[in-house]
C-alpha positions in Angstrom: 15.5 -8.1 -49.6 13.6 -10.4 -47.4 9.8 -10.7 -47.5 9.2 -9.0 -44.2 11.2 -5.9 -45.3 9.1 -5.7 -48.4 6.0 -5.9 -46.2 7.2 -3.1 -44.0 8.1 -0.9 -47.0 4.7 -1.3 -48.7 2.8 -0.5 -45.5 4.3 2.9 -45.1 1.6 5.4 -46.2 4.0 7.8 -47.9 5.9 4.9 -49.5 5.2 2.7 -52.5 1.8 1.5 -51.1 -0.1 4.3 -52.8 1.3 3.2 -56.2 1.5 -0.6 -56.0 -0.6 -1.6 -53.0 0.5 -3.5 -49.9 2.4 -6.8 -49.7 1.5 -9.4 -47.1 4.1 -12.1 -46.5 2.6 -15.6 -47.0 5.1 -17.0 -44.5 5.6 -15.8 -40.9 9.2 -16.7 -40.1 10.7 -16.2 -36.6 13.6 -13.8 -36.2 16.2 -16.6 -36.5 14.6 -17.8 -39.7 14.9 -14.3 -41.2 18.6 -14.2 -40.2 19.3 -17.6 -41.8 17.5 -16.5 -45.0 19.5 -13.3 -45.1 22.8 -15.0 -44.5 22.1 -17.6 -47.2 21.2 -14.8 -49.6 24.4 -12.9 -48.8 26.5 -16.1 -49.2 25.0 -17.0 -52.5 25.3 -13.6 -54.0 28.9 -13.2 -52.8 29.8 -16.6 -54.3 28.2 -15.7 -57.6 29.9 -12.4 -57.7 33.3 -13.8 -56.9 33.2 -16.6 -59.5 32.1 -14.3 -62.3 31.8 -17.3 -64.5 29.3 -17.5 -67.4 26.5 -20.0 -66.9 23.9 -20.4 -69.7 21.1 -21.0 -67.3 21.8 -18.3 -64.8 22.8 -15.7 -67.4 19.6 -15.8 -69.4 20.5 -18.3 -72.1 17.6 -20.6 -71.3 14.9 -18.5 -72.7 
């Protein structure tokens, strides 16, 4: 979920704002920036899901 979507969800009065407060994005990206971040997120999560390989750092072994 990108930061602007989180901002919109928490601003809805009947949403989660009454329980956790509102979120204001610290960065104001243009529309093309949001698209790039979204595509990068989809590509990274797809790559991670398709490899399904154990990695000690990514799978919680570092702590």
